[in-house]
C-alpha positions in Angstrom: 19.8 -13.8 -16.6 21.6 -15.5 -19.6 19.7 -18.8 -19.2 17.7 -20.0 -16.3 19.2 -22.8 -14.1 16.9 -25.7 -13.5 15.4 -25.1 -10.1 14.9 -21.4 -10.6 12.4 -21.5 -13.5 9.8 -23.9 -11.9 10.2 -22.2 -8.5 9.6 -18.7 -9.8 6.7 -19.9 -12.0 5.0 -21.6 -9.1 5.5 -18.5 -6.9 4.0 -16.0 -9.4 1.2 -18.3 -10.6 0.0 -18.9 -7.0 0.4 -15.2 -6.2 -1.6 -14.2 -9.3 -4.4 -16.6 -8.5 -4.5 -15.5 -4.9 -4.5 -11.8 -6.0 -7.4 -12.3 -8.4 -9.5 -13.9 -5.7 -8.5 -12.2 -2.5 -7.1 -8.9 -4.0 -4.0 -9.3 -1.9 -0.7 -11.2 -1.9 -0.3 -13.1 1.3 2.8 -12.6 3.4 3.2 -16.3 4.0 3.7 -16.8 0.2 6.3 -14.1 0.0 8.2 -15.6 3.0 8.1 -19.0 1.5 9.4 -17.5 -1.8 12.2 -15.7 0.0 13.2 -18.9 1.9 13.2 -21.1 -1.1 15.0 -18.5 -3.1 17.8 -18.4 -0.5 18.1 -22.2 -0.5 18.2 -22.3 -4.3 20.8 -19.5 -4.6 23.0 -21.1 -2.0 22.7 -24.6 -3.7 23.5 -23.1 -7.1 26.3 -20.7 -6.2 27.6 -21.6 -2.8 26.8 -19.9 0.5 28.6 -16.5 0.1 27.8 -15.9 -3.6 24.3 -17.3 -3.2 23.5 -14.9 -0.3 24.9 -12.0 -2.4 22.8 -12.9 -5.4 19.7 -13.4 -3.1 20.1 -10.0 -1.4 21.0 -8.2 -4.6 18.0 -9.7 -6.4 15.6 -9.0 -3.6 16.7 -5.4 -3.3 16.7 -4.8 -7.1 13.3 -6.3 -7.6 11.7 -4.5 -4.7 13.4 -1.2 -5.5 11.8 -1.0 -9.0 8.2 -1.2 -7.6 8.8 0.7 -4.4 8.0 4.1 -5.9 4.6 2.8 -7.0 3.9 1.8 -3.5 5.1 5.1 -2.0 2.8 6.9 -4.5 -0.1 4.7 -3.4 -0.4 3.2 -6.9 0.1 -0.4 -5.8 0.1 -2.5 -2.6 3.0 -3.5 -0.4 2.4 -7.2 -1.4 3.2 -6.4 -5.0 6.6 -4.9 -3.9 7.3 -7.9 -1.6 6.4 -10.4 -4.4 8.7 -8.7 -6.8 11.5 -8.8 -4.2 10.8 -12.5 -3.8 11.0 -13.0 -7.6 14.2 -11.1 -7.6 15.9 -13.3 -5.0 15.6 -16.2 -7.4 16.9 -14.2 -10.4 19.7 -12.1 -9.0 20.0 -8.3 -9.5 20.2 -8.2 -13.3 17.5 -10.7 -13.8 15.3 -8.9 -11.2 15.8 -5.6 -13.0 14.9 -7.2 -16.4 11.8 -8.9 -14.9 10.7 -5.8 -13.1 10.9 -3.6 -16.2 8.9 -6.1 -18.2 6.4 -6.2 -15.3 6.1 -2.4 -15.3 5.5 -2.5 -19.1 2.9 -5.2 -18.8 1.1 -3.4 -15.9 1.1 -0.1 -17.8 -0.3 -1.6 -20.9 -2.9 -3.4 -18.9 -3.9 -0.3 -17.0 -4.2 1.7 -20.3 -6.3 -1.0 -21.9 -8.6 -1.1 -18.9 -9.0 2.7 -18.9 -9.9 2.6 -22.6 -12.3 -0.3 -22.1 -14.1 1.4 -19.3 -13.9 4.8 -20.9 -12.0 6.3 -18.0 -9.0 7.8 -19.8 -9.7 11.3 -18.7 -10.1 10.3 -15.1 -7.0 8.2 -15.3 -4.9 11.0 -16.8 -6.2 13.4 -14.2 -5.2 11.1 -11.4 -1.8 10.6 -12.9 -1.3 14.3 -13.1 -2.4 14.7 -9.5 0.2 12.1 -8.5 2.9 13.8 -10.4 2.0 17.2 -9.0 1.9 15.8 -5.5 5.4 14.4 -6.0 6.8 17.6 -7.5 5.4 20.0 -4.8 7.2 20.1 -1.5 5.3 18.4 1.3 4.8 21.6 3.3 4.1 24.0 0.4 0.9 23.0 -1.4 -0.1 25.1 -4.4 -3.1 27.3 -3.9 -4.6 26.9 -7.4 -5.2 23.1 -7.1 -8.2 21.3 -5.5 -7.3 19.6 -2.3 -9.2 17.6 0.3 -9.1 18.4 4.1 -5.9 16.4 4.5 -4.0 18.6 2.1 -3.6 16.1 -0.7 -5.0 16.6 -4.2 -8.3 15.0 -5.0 -8.4 12.1 -7.4 -11.3 11.3 -9.6 -13.0 8.0 -9.1 -11.9 5.5 -11.7 -12.4 1.8 -12.3 -10.7 0.8 -9.1 -7.5 -1.3 -8.8 -5.9 -4.0 -10.9 -4.7 -7.3 -9.3 -1.1 -6.4 -10.0 0.0 -9.9 -9.1 -1.2 -10.9 -12.5 1.0 -8.3 -14.2 3.9 -9.6 -12.0 3.3 -13.2 -13.1 2.9 -12.3 -16.8 6.0 -10.0 -16.9 8.1 -12.5 -14.9 7.1 -15.4 -17.2 8.0 -13.3 -20.3 11.3 -12.4 -18.7 12.1 -16.0 -18.0 11.2 -17.1 -21.5 13.3 -14.2 -23.0 16.2 -15.4 -20.9 16.1 -19.0 -22.0 
């Protein structure tokens, strides 16, 4: 992002901190918060860059931020609220800033998940589930392999693990790290 203009930093920090707190308590990120973030992001971008360039930066950032986390949602590894929150963060940062923030978010989330697997002694179950996800992705939707365990719906069975992480916290942490690196 090569420096963070004044209104962007406080707005993004407020957005991700509220989202993280809400995600910790309710285990979801509310749509109203994402909509407010998108609206404020549009206003901030237009105020900083003018109407046309501001809209372009807003759209590019939202698409870039959401696109990085979209595969995780499609693989049922995270919720839609996480993807929408990252898109809202992206609308403040522009496409390059959104990509930088999203990559740091993925690193933070991955390290956090690994630490939780180690802490709860669920490494084998976590690796088994990751392998099941990768196999499900690599096998064509109509042609399931016969040598793999499947449930009645045709998908591979996953081992029970520790549950889910409030990924809004990883988004908040990674976004804050990204903003501080950019200053």
